[in-house]
MARTIGU-720421 format. One record per atom (N, C-alpha, C): residue in one letter; atom name; x, y, z. Coordinates in steps of 0.1 Angstrom, whole numbers, plus 2048, in hexadecimal, padded with zeros to 3 digits. Each point is the difference from the previous one (the first is absolute). Layout:
N
{res:A, atom:CA, x:X, y:Y, z:Z}
...
//
This chain:
113
{res:M, atom:N, x:E9F, y:0FC, z:48E}
{res:M, atom:CA, x:808, y:7FF, z:80B}
{res:M, atom:C, x:80B, y:808, z:7FA}
{res:E, atom:N, x:805, y:809, z:80B}
{res:E, atom:CA, x:80C, y:80B, z:7FA}
{res:E, atom:C, x:80B, y:7FC, z:809}
{res:L, atom:N, x:80C, y:800, z:7FB}
{res:L, atom:CA, x:80C, y:7FF, z:805}
{res:L, atom:C, x:80A, y:80B, z:800}
{res:D, atom:N, x:808, y:803, z:809}
{res:D, atom:CA, x:80B, y:80B, z:800}
{res:D, atom:C, x:809, y:7FB, z:809}
{res:I, atom:N, x:80C, y:806, z:7FE}
{res:I, atom:CA, x:80C, y:800, z:809}
{res:I, atom:C, x:804, y:80C, z:808}
{res:T, atom:N, x:803, y:7FF, z:80B}
{res:T, atom:CA, x:806, y:80A, z:807}
{res:T, atom:C, x:810, y:7FF, z:803}
{res:Q, atom:N, x:805, y:80C, z:803}
{res:Q, atom:CA, x:80C, y:7FF, z:803}
{res:Q, atom:C, x:803, y:7F9, z:80D}
{res:S, atom:N, x:80C, y:7FA, z:803}
{res:S, atom:CA, x:801, y:7F8, z:80D}
{res:S, atom:C, x:7FE, y:809, z:80C}
{res:Q, atom:N, x:802, y:80B, z:801}
{res:Q, atom:CA, x:7FD, y:807, z:80C}
{res:Q, atom:C, x:7F5, y:806, z:801}
{res:D, atom:N, x:7F6, y:7FF, z:7F6}
{res:D, atom:CA, x:7F2, y:809, z:7FF}
{res:D, atom:C, x:7F7, y:7F4, z:807}
{res:A, atom:N, x:7F6, y:807, z:808}
{res:A, atom:CA, x:7F3, y:7F6, z:804}
{res:A, atom:C, x:7F8, y:7FE, z:7F4}
{res:D, atom:N, x:7F9, y:7F4, z:801}
{res:D, atom:CA, x:7F7, y:7FE, z:7F5}
{res:D, atom:C, x:7F5, y:809, z:7FD}
{res:I, atom:N, x:7FB, y:806, z:80C}
{res:I, atom:CA, x:7F3, y:808, z:7FF}
{res:I, atom:C, x:803, y:80C, z:7F9}
{res:T, atom:N, x:80D, y:804, z:7FC}
{res:T, atom:CA, x:802, y:80B, z:7F7}
{res:T, atom:C, x:7FD, y:7FE, z:7F3}
{res:R, atom:N, x:7FD, y:7F3, z:7FC}
{res:R, atom:CA, x:7FC, y:7FD, z:7F1}
{res:R, atom:C, x:7F0, y:7FD, z:7FF}
{res:A, atom:N, x:7FA, y:800, z:80D}
{res:A, atom:CA, x:7F2, y:7F9, z:800}
{res:A, atom:C, x:7F7, y:80B, z:7F7}
{res:E, atom:N, x:801, y:80B, z:804}
{res:E, atom:CA, x:7F8, y:80C, z:7FA}
{res:E, atom:C, x:801, y:800, z:7F0}
{res:P, atom:N, x:80D, y:7FF, z:7FA}
{res:P, atom:CA, x:802, y:801, z:7F3}
{res:P, atom:C, x:7FC, y:7F4, z:7F9}
{res:L, atom:N, x:800, y:7F6, z:807}
{res:L, atom:CA, x:7F9, y:7F3, z:7FA}
{res:L, atom:C, x:7F2, y:800, z:7FF}
{res:L, atom:N, x:7FA, y:807, z:809}
{res:L, atom:CA, x:7F1, y:802, z:800}
{res:L, atom:C, x:7FA, y:808, z:7F5}
{res:N, atom:N, x:809, y:808, z:7FC}
{res:N, atom:CA, x:7FA, y:808, z:7F2}
{res:N, atom:C, x:7FE, y:7F5, z:7F5}
{res:N, atom:N, x:808, y:7F5, z:801}
{res:N, atom:CA, x:7FE, y:7F9, z:7F3}
{res:N, atom:C, x:7F8, y:7F4, z:7FF}
{res:I, atom:N, x:7F9, y:7FF, z:80D}
{res:I, atom:CA, x:7F6, y:7F3, z:801}
{res:I, atom:C, x:7F4, y:806, z:804}
{res:D, atom:N, x:7F6, y:7F7, z:7FF}
{res:D, atom:CA, x:7F3, y:801, z:807}
{res:D, atom:C, x:7FC, y:7F6, z:808}
{res:L, atom:N, x:7FE, y:802, z:80D}
{res:L, atom:CA, x:7FD, y:7F7, z:80B}
{res:L, atom:C, x:7F4, y:802, z:808}
{res:H, atom:N, x:7FE, y:7F5, z:807}
{res:H, atom:CA, x:7F4, y:802, z:808}
{res:H, atom:C, x:805, y:7FF, z:810}
{res:A, atom:N, x:80A, y:7F8, z:803}
{res:A, atom:CA, x:807, y:802, z:80B}
{res:A, atom:C, x:80E, y:7FE, z:7FF}
{res:F, atom:N, x:805, y:805, z:80A}
{res:F, atom:CA, x:80F, y:800, z:801}
{res:F, atom:C, x:805, y:7F9, z:80D}
{res:L, atom:N, x:806, y:7F4, z:7FE}
{res:L, atom:CA, x:805, y:7F7, z:80A}
{res:L, atom:C, x:810, y:804, z:802}
{res:A, atom:N, x:803, y:801, z:80E}
{res:A, atom:CA, x:80D, y:804, z:803}
{res:A, atom:C, x:802, y:7FD, z:80F}
{res:D, atom:N, x:80D, y:7FF, z:803}
{res:D, atom:CA, x:803, y:7FE, z:80D}
{res:D, atom:C, x:802, y:80E, z:80A}
{res:K, atom:N, x:802, y:7FF, z:80C}
{res:K, atom:CA, x:803, y:80C, z:807}
{res:K, atom:C, x:80A, y:80A, z:7FB}
{res:A, atom:N, x:809, y:7FD, z:7F7}
{res:A, atom:CA, x:80A, y:808, z:7FB}
{res:A, atom:C, x:7F9, y:80C, z:7FA}
{res:Y, atom:N, x:7F3, y:7FC, z:7FB}
{res:Y, atom:CA, x:7F9, y:80B, z:7F6}
{res:Y, atom:C, x:7F6, y:808, z:808}
{res:D, atom:N, x:801, y:800, z:80B}
{res:D, atom:CA, x:7F4, y:806, z:808}
{res:D, atom:C, x:807, y:80E, z:803}
{res:A, atom:N, x:7FC, y:80A, z:7F7}
{res:A, atom:CA, x:804, y:80C, z:7FF}
{res:A, atom:C, x:7F3, y:80A, z:7FC}
{res:D, atom:N, x:7FC, y:80B, z:808}
{res:D, atom:CA, x:7F6, y:807, z:7FF}
{res:D, atom:C, x:7FF, y:807, z:7F0}
{res:R, atom:N, x:80A, y:802, z:7FA}
{res:R, atom:CA, x:801, y:806, z:7F2}
{res:R, atom:C, x:7FB, y:7F6, z:7F9}
{res:L, atom:N, x:806, y:7F2, z:7FF}
{res:L, atom:CA, x:7FB, y:7F6, z:7F5}
{res:L, atom:C, x:7F2, y:7FD, z:803}
{res:I, atom:N, x:7FC, y:7FE, z:80D}
{res:I, atom:CA, x:7F0, y:7FD, z:802}
{res:I, atom:C, x:7F8, y:807, z:7FD}
{res:N, atom:N, x:803, y:80F, z:804}
{res:N, atom:CA, x:7F8, y:809, z:7F7}
{res:N, atom:C, x:7FE, y:801, z:7F3}
{res:R, atom:N, x:80C, y:7FE, z:7F9}
{res:R, atom:CA, x:800, y:7FE, z:7F2}
{res:R, atom:C, x:7FA, y:7F7, z:7F9}
{res:L, atom:N, x:7FE, y:7F2, z:809}
{res:L, atom:CA, x:7F7, y:7F5, z:7FC}
{res:L, atom:C, x:7F0, y:803, z:800}
{res:T, atom:N, x:7FE, y:806, z:80D}
{res:T, atom:CA, x:7F3, y:805, z:802}
{res:T, atom:C, x:7F9, y:807, z:7F8}
{res:E, atom:N, x:809, y:80C, z:7FB}
{res:E, atom:CA, x:7FD, y:808, z:7F6}
{res:E, atom:C, x:7FC, y:7F8, z:7F4}
{res:R, atom:N, x:808, y:7F8, z:7FB}
{res:R, atom:CA, x:7FC, y:7F8, z:7F3}
{res:R, atom:C, x:7F7, y:7F7, z:801}
{res:G, atom:N, x:7FA, y:7FD, z:80C}
{res:G, atom:CA, x:7F6, y:7F4, z:800}
{res:G, atom:C, x:805, y:7F3, z:806}
{res:I, atom:N, x:80D, y:7FF, z:801}
{res:I, atom:CA, x:806, y:7F2, z:802}
{res:I, atom:C, x:7FF, y:7FF, z:810}
{res:I, atom:N, x:7FC, y:7F5, z:803}
{res:I, atom:CA, x:7FF, y:7FB, z:80F}
{res:I, atom:C, x:80F, y:7FC, z:804}
{res:P, atom:N, x:805, y:806, z:809}
{res:P, atom:CA, x:80D, y:7FE, z:805}
{res:P, atom:C, x:800, y:7F3, z:808}
{res:V, atom:N, x:806, y:7F7, z:7FF}
{res:V, atom:CA, x:7FF, y:7F4, z:809}
{res:V, atom:C, x:810, y:7FE, z:807}
{res:I, atom:N, x:801, y:80B, z:809}
{res:I, atom:CA, x:80F, y:800, z:806}
{res:I, atom:C, x:7FF, y:800, z:80F}
{res:P, atom:N, x:802, y:7F7, z:808}
{res:P, atom:CA, x:801, y:7FF, z:80E}
{res:P, atom:C, x:806, y:80E, z:805}
{res:P, atom:N, x:7FC, y:805, z:80A}
{res:P, atom:CA, x:806, y:80C, z:805}
{res:P, atom:C, x:80E, y:7FC, z:809}
{res:K, atom:N, x:808, y:809, z:7FF}
{res:K, atom:CA, x:80C, y:7FE, z:808}
{res:K, atom:C, x:7FE, y:800, z:810}
{res:S, atom:N, x:808, y:7FA, z:807}
{res:S, atom:CA, x:7FD, y:800, z:80E}
{res:S, atom:C, x:801, y:80E, z:808}
{res:N, atom:N, x:807, y:809, z:7F8}
{res:N, atom:CA, x:802, y:80C, z:807}
{res:N, atom:C, x:7F4, y:80A, z:7FB}
{res:R, atom:N, x:7F7, y:7FE, z:7FA}
{res:R, atom:CA, x:7F6, y:808, z:7FB}
{res:R, atom:C, x:7F7, y:804, z:80B}
{res:T, atom:N, x:7FE, y:80C, z:801}
{res:T, atom:CA, x:7F7, y:804, z:80B}
{res:T, atom:C, x:7F1, y:7FE, z:7FB}
{res:I, atom:N, x:7FD, y:804, z:7F4}
{res:I, atom:CA, x:7F0, y:7FC, z:7FD}
{res:I, atom:C, x:801, y:7F4, z:7F8}
{res:R, atom:N, x:7FB, y:7F5, z:806}
{res:R, atom:CA, x:7FF, y:7F4, z:7F9}
{res:R, atom:C, x:7F7, y:7FE, z:7F4}
{res:R, atom:N, x:802, y:7FC, z:7F4}
{res:R, atom:CA, x:7F6, y:7FF, z:7F5}
{res:R, atom:C, x:7FC, y:7F1, z:7FF}
{res:E, atom:N, x:7F5, y:7FD, z:7FB}
{res:E, atom:CA, x:7FA, y:7F4, z:7FE}
{res:E, atom:C, x:807, y:7FA, z:7F4}
{res:T, atom:N, x:804, y:7F3, z:801}
{res:T, atom:CA, x:803, y:7F9, z:7F6}
{res:T, atom:C, x:7F8, y:7F4, z:7FB}
{res:G, atom:N, x:7FD, y:7FD, z:7F4}
{res:G, atom:CA, x:7F8, y:7F5, z:7FA}
{res:G, atom:C, x:80B, y:7F4, z:800}
{res:F, atom:N, x:800, y:7FA, z:80E}
{res:F, atom:CA, x:80B, y:7F4, z:800}
{res:F, atom:C, x:7F9, y:7F4, z:7F8}
{res:A, atom:N, x:7F5, y:7FE, z:7FC}
{res:A, atom:CA, x:7FB, y:7F6, z:7F7}
{res:A, atom:C, x:807, y:802, z:7F2}
{res:L, atom:N, x:800, y:80C, z:7FD}
{res:L, atom:CA, x:809, y:803, z:7F1}
{res:L, atom:C, x:80C, y:801, z:801}
{res:Y, atom:N, x:807, y:801, z:80E}
{res:Y, atom:CA, x:80F, y:802, z:802}
{res:Y, atom:C, x:805, y:7F3, z:7FE}
{res:R, atom:N, x:7F8, y:7F6, z:804}
{res:R, atom:CA, x:806, y:7F1, z:800}
{res:R, atom:C, x:804, y:7FD, z:7F1}
{res:E, atom:N, x:7FA, y:805, z:7F4}
{res:E, atom:CA, x:802, y:7FF, z:7F4}
{res:E, atom:C, x:810, y:806, z:7FC}
{res:R, atom:N, x:805, y:806, z:809}
{res:R, atom:CA, x:80E, y:805, z:7FD}
{res:R, atom:C, x:80A, y:7F6, z:800}
{res:N, atom:N, x:7FC, y:7F4, z:805}
{res:N, atom:CA, x:80A, y:7F4, z:7FF}
{res:N, atom:C, x:802, y:7FC, z:7F0}
{res:L, atom:N, x:7F8, y:804, z:7F9}
{res:L, atom:CA, x:802, y:7FD, z:7F1}
{res:L, atom:C, x:80C, y:80A, z:7FD}
{res:I, atom:N, x:802, y:80B, z:804}
{res:I, atom:CA, x:80A, y:809, z:7FC}
{res:I, atom:C, x:80E, y:7FB, z:805}
{res:E, atom:N, x:800, y:7FB, z:80D}
{res:E, atom:CA, x:809, y:7FB, z:807}
{res:E, atom:C, x:806, y:7F3, z:7F9}
{res:R, atom:N, x:7F9, y:7F7, z:7FD}
{res:R, atom:CA, x:801, y:7F5, z:7F7}
{res:R, atom:C, x:806, y:802, z:7F2}
{res:F, atom:N, x:7FD, y:80D, z:7FB}
{res:F, atom:CA, x:804, y:803, z:7F2}
{res:F, atom:C, x:810, y:805, z:803}
{res:F, atom:N, x:801, y:806, z:80A}
{res:F, atom:CA, x:810, y:805, z:803}
{res:F, atom:C, x:806, y:7F3, z:802}
{res:N, atom:N, x:7FD, y:7F7, z:807}
{res:N, atom:CA, x:808, y:7F4, z:804}
{res:N, atom:C, x:803, y:7F9, z:7F3}
{res:K, atom:N, x:7F7, y:7FD, z:7F7}
{res:K, atom:CA, x:804, y:7FB, z:7F2}
{res:K, atom:C, x:809, y:808, z:7F9}
{res:L, atom:N, x:7FD, y:80D, z:801}
{res:L, atom:CA, x:80B, y:809, z:7F9}
{res:L, atom:C, x:80F, y:800, z:806}
{res:K, atom:N, x:7FF, y:7FE, z:80C}
{res:K, atom:CA, x:80D, y:7FC, z:806}
{res:K, atom:C, x:807, y:7F2, z:7F9}
{res:Q, atom:N, x:7FA, y:7F8, z:7FC}
{res:Q, atom:CA, x:806, y:7F3, z:7FA}
{res:Q, atom:C, x:808, y:801, z:7F2}
{res:F, atom:N, x:7FE, y:80C, z:7FB}
{res:F, atom:CA, x:808, y:805, z:7F5}
{res:F, atom:C, x:80E, y:804, z:804}
{res:R, atom:N, x:80A, y:7F9, z:7FF}
{res:R, atom:CA, x:80F, y:805, z:803}
{res:R, atom:C, x:803, y:80D, z:7FD}
{res:A, atom:N, x:800, y:802, z:7F2}
{res:A, atom:CA, x:802, y:80D, z:7FC}
{res:A, atom:C, x:7FA, y:80C, z:805}
{res:I, atom:N, x:7F3, y:7FF, z:803}
{res:I, atom:CA, x:7FA, y:80A, z:808}
{res:I, atom:C, x:805, y:801, z:80E}
{res:V, atom:N, x:801, y:7F6, z:808}
{res:V, atom:CA, x:804, y:801, z:80E}
{res:V, atom:C, x:80D, y:807, z:802}
{res:T, atom:N, x:80A, y:7FA, z:7F8}
{res:T, atom:CA, x:80E, y:806, z:7FF}
{res:T, atom:C, x:801, y:80C, z:7FB}
{res:R, atom:N, x:7F8, y:805, z:7F8}
{res:R, atom:CA, x:7FE, y:80D, z:7F8}
{res:R, atom:C, x:80E, y:800, z:7F5}
{res:Y, atom:N, x:800, y:7F8, z:7F8}
{res:Y, atom:CA, x:80D, y:7FF, z:7F7}
{res:Y, atom:C, x:7FF, y:80C, z:7F6}
{res:D, atom:N, x:7F3, y:804, z:7FC}
{res:D, atom:CA, x:7FE, y:80C, z:7F8}
{res:D, atom:C, x:802, y:80E, z:808}
{res:K, atom:N, x:80A, y:806, z:7FB}
{res:K, atom:CA, x:802, y:80E, z:809}
{res:K, atom:C, x:7F8, y:80B, z:7FB}
{res:L, atom:N, x:7FA, y:800, z:7F3}
{res:L, atom:CA, x:7F9, y:80B, z:7FC}
{res:L, atom:C, x:7F4, y:7FF, z:804}
{res:R, atom:N, x:7F8, y:80A, z:806}
{res:R, atom:CA, x:7F3, y:7FF, z:805}
{res:R, atom:C, x:7F6, y:7F9, z:7F7}
{res:S, atom:N, x:802, y:806, z:7F2}
{res:S, atom:CA, x:7F5, y:7FE, z:7F6}
{res:S, atom:C, x:802, y:7F1, z:7FD}
{res:T, atom:N, x:80D, y:7FB, z:7FE}
{res:T, atom:CA, x:802, y:7F2, z:7FF}
{res:T, atom:C, x:7FA, y:7F5, z:80C}
{res:F, atom:N, x:802, y:805, z:80B}
{res:F, atom:CA, x:7FC, y:7FA, z:80C}
{res:F, atom:C, x:7F0, y:7FE, z:801}
{res:L, atom:N, x:7FB, y:80C, z:7FC}
{res:L, atom:CA, x:7F1, y:800, z:801}
{res:L, atom:C, x:7FA, y:7F8, z:7F5}
{res:S, atom:N, x:807, y:7FE, z:7F5}
{res:S, atom:CA, x:7FD, y:7F9, z:7F4}
{res:S, atom:C, x:7FF, y:7F1, z:806}
{res:A, atom:N, x:80C, y:7FD, z:807}
{res:A, atom:CA, x:803, y:7F2, z:802}
{res:A, atom:C, x:7F1, y:7FB, z:80C}
{res:V, atom:N, x:800, y:809, z:807}
{res:V, atom:CA, x:7F4, y:7FD, z:80C}
{res:V, atom:C, x:7F3, y:803, z:7F8}
{res:Q, atom:N, x:7FC, y:806, z:7F8}
{res:Q, atom:CA, x:7F5, y:7FF, z:7F7}
{res:Q, atom:C, x:7FF, y:7F3, z:7F9}
{res:F, atom:N, x:80A, y:7FC, z:7FA}
{res:F, atom:CA, x:802, y:7F2, z:7F9}
{res:F, atom:C, x:7FB, y:7F6, z:809}
{res:A, atom:N, x:808, y:7FE, z:80B}
{res:A, atom:CA, x:7FF, y:7F7, z:809}
{res:A, atom:C, x:7F1, y:800, z:807}
{res:S, atom:N, x:7FA, y:80D, z:800}
{res:S, atom:CA, x:7F1, y:7FF, z:806}
{res:S, atom:C, x:7F7, y:7FB, z:7F6}
{res:V, atom:N, x:802, y:802, z:7F3}
{res:V, atom:CA, x:7F8, y:7F9, z:7F7}
{res:V, atom:C, x:801, y:7F0, z:7FF}
{res:I, atom:N, x:80C, y:7FC, z:802}
{res:I, atom:CA, x:801, y:7F2, z:801}
{res:I, atom:C, x:7F8, y:7F9, z:80E}
{res:I, atom:N, x:801, y:809, z:80A}
{res:I, atom:CA, x:7FA, y:7FB, z:80F}
{res:I, atom:C, x:7F0, y:800, z:7FA}
{res:L, atom:N, x:7FB, y:80B, z:7F9}
{res:L, atom:CA, x:7F2, y:802, z:7FF}
{res:L, atom:C, x:7FA, y:7F7, z:7F6}
{res:L, atom:N, x:809, y:7FB, z:7F8}
{res:L, atom:CA, x:7FC, y:7F3, z:7F6}
{res:L, atom:C, x:800, y:7F2, z:804}
{res:E, atom:N, x:807, y:800, z:80D}
{res:E, atom:CA, x:7FF, y:7F3, z:803}
{res:E, atom:C, x:7F4, y:7FA, z:809}
//
């Protein structure tokens, strides 16, 4: 598992490619916000299966393995548990490094449950 934090105005997809360099995956599960040709091409180049449903405005539809996409609920449940930590939800820590450390610490607690 790899975590990173974006600035409030940046889209999450901007950090997807740099995070891919740090981990070895079999499949990449994400929502429609990650449906970008550049990211999908990068995933297929590395032999990673993109499990991303196509946006409704996409002219050429891609096939998506919805059986595997159902596993994305694990990611959603992880973020719901992460939101139970008050210091993370309200972002008490102003420094990026301190906040990322708090998120990583809370993630370890969640994974050990």
